[in-house]
Residue, then its C-alpha position, 0 to 999 in steps of 0.5 A: x775224396x772220391x765222392x767230391x771228385x765225382x761230383x766235380x765230374x758231374x758239374x763239368x758235365x752238366x754245367x759245362x763251365x768251359x762253355x760258360x766261361x770262354x777262358x776255360x774252353x781249352x781246358x779238358x776239365x771232364x777228362x782230367x777229373x774223370x781220369x783222376x776219379x778212376x784212378x782212386x776207385x780202380x779196385x772197386x771198379x774191377x770188383x764190379x766186373x767179377x762174373x759172380x757179381x755180374x750174375x746178380x747185377x743184370x743192369x750192369x751186364x747189359x750196360x757192359x754188353x753194349x760194348x761188344x754189341x757196338x763193336x760187332x755192329x761195325x765189324x760186321x761191315x768190316x769198318x775197322x776204323x769206325x768200330x774202334x772209334x765208336x767202341x772207344x767212345x761208348x767205353x768212356x760212358x761205360x767207365x762213368x757208369x762203373x765209377x758211379x756204381x763204385x762210389x755211390x755205395x750207400x743210401x746216404x751217398x745216393x741221396x746226396x748225389x741225386x741232390x747234387x745232380x738236381x742242383x747242377x740241372x737247375x744251374x744249367x736251366x737257370x743259365x739257359x732261362x737267363x740267356x733266353x730272357x736276355x738277362x745274360x749272354x752265353x755265346x754257346x747257347x742258341x735258341x731253337x727256332x721251329x715253325x708250326x701250324x696254327x690248328x685254327x687258322x692254318x697259318x705258320x708261326x715260329x716258336x722259340x724253344x729253350x736250349x742250354x749248353x753242351x749235351x742240353x743244346x737241344x730243347x728235348x734233351x734239356x726237357x728230358x733231364x730237367x724232368x729227372x731233376x724235378x722228381x729229385x726236387x720233389x724228393x727233397x721237398x718230402x725229405x724230413x731229414x732236412x727239416x724246414x730246409x727242405x722247402x728251399x727245394x721250391x726254388x729249384x723246382x720253380x726254375x726246372x718247371x719253367x725251363x721245361x715249359x720253355x722247351x715246348x717239348x711234347x715228349x717232355x710233357x708226356x714224360x712229366x705225366x708218366x713220371x708224376x703218374x708213377x710217383x702218384x700210383x706208388x705213393x697214393x694208389x690207383x684210385x687217387x691217381x685216377x681221380x687226380x688225372x681226371x682233374x689235371x689232364x683236362x686242365x693241361x689240354x685246355x691250356x693249349x700251346x704246342x707242348x700240351x697239344x700232344x696229339x699233334x705230335x703223333x698225327x701229322x707233322x713231326x709225329x708222322x715223320x718219326x713213324x716214317x723214320x721208325x719204318x725205314x729203320x725196321x725195313x733196313x733191320x731185316x737186311x742186317x737182323x743180327x748185328x744191325x747196320x752199325x752204330x752211327x749209321x741211322x742217319x746215313x740210311x734214313x737222313x735222321x736219327x730214329x727219334x726213339x732210342x730203343x728203335x735206334x739201337x735195334x736198327x744200328x746194333x741189331x737184335x743182339x744190341x737192341x735187346x741188350x739196350x732194352x734189357x738194361x731199362x727192363x731190368x731196372x724197372x722190374x728190379x725196382x718193382x720187385x722191391x716194393x713188397x719189401x718196402x711196405x707192410x710187415x716186411x718194411x722192418x727189413x729196410x731203413x726209412x730213408x731207403x724206403x722213401x727213395x723207392x717211389x721217386x726213383x721208380x718215377x725217374x726211370x719211368x719218365x726218362x724211359x718215356x722220353x726215349x720213345x721220342x728221342x734217340x739218346x742211347x749213347x749219352x752219359x745221362x742215360x747211363x746216369x739214370x741206369x746207374x742210380x737205379x742199379x745202385x739203389x737195387x744193389x743197396x737192397x742187399x745191404x738192407x737184408x733183401x735177397x737178390x730179386x732179379x738174378x741174370x738166369x735163363x728165366x730172366x733172359x727168356x723174359x727179356x727175349x719175349x719183351x724184345x719181341x713184343x716191343x718190336x711187334x708193338x712198334x710195327x703195329x703202331x706204324x701200320x695203324x698210323x701210316x697205312 
């Protein structure tokens, strides 16, 4: 029952029936469903909060650490009302993450949950495409129209970029999650447990790839390349991956268009604008280094969000909150990476085949999503914590497979995280200096 309810929670989140069917617009479907789910799994959620459990679960510790970081970022400026509001809003996201970890507690459930998420993303993308092609009309979907410059003629031209409902009302958001779902579809295609039914995943895969193309997202293209490159490296090795890249990447570049013209996104136009936003943010960070300028304040200071989730968090939440947010993804990546030796060679007998098979796909999902966040500010949205949640579920399942805790939250790991945070900020500052100065 809890699993079914949680699937309904995600259906209402990603498909947004209240926006597709106006009669449901006033019904708080998501809130009702997630509250009902929380009541069912409350004891298991409380269990995840035990200190000894958190010491073995650095991803969850970082997610929960965002709550005091957001609170302190506003209290530092004596803004009590905003502190309460921002903390409450993120608290709802943290509850989603905790429920996910409480319910998705087996490899079978993780596999089924990922397939459901891919189908929900396909429905959302399919509705967006049908609306874009004027087959149906969804009043809450608006096509994003942007102007760009033809590099050959210098003339301005307009681009229609695909958007969907709700949290995917921005083409970059839609592309970001469609890529995550695309990797799940590839996982379904390779799932021999489904027998011939696995080839049915070709249909949602086609819908998602079409949607990604219609979003015209440069960041999405980079994320797709990162996700597929990560998967290829883990599954086929570095030399086959390099050979494939030498063949595929020139073809992508030759296709032309805004999406494959990635270089334009980082030199001139939107690229320079984003670097300036990062620079302005880091200048402000020096004034409030510990707890930042306050959650939700980047727009007030720079006129726009940072267009980089990690920079956004460092500036708004300071070195404390920025390091915590970066740490959630850092621990997700290194936890998945350190599992690799146990999933191949002589040690593979410790794990089940279905568990081993998911590893390369999950690593691709996390890496692809992380690359997306380098050009988007999505630090406080549910999909970000869904990605962290499924990575954490997989890593926790390793203990049920007979693998010891590989990345405990100890002094050594905290020291590594601090070093990673320093290197990240130094790298961002170096990029800004090279490109803008």
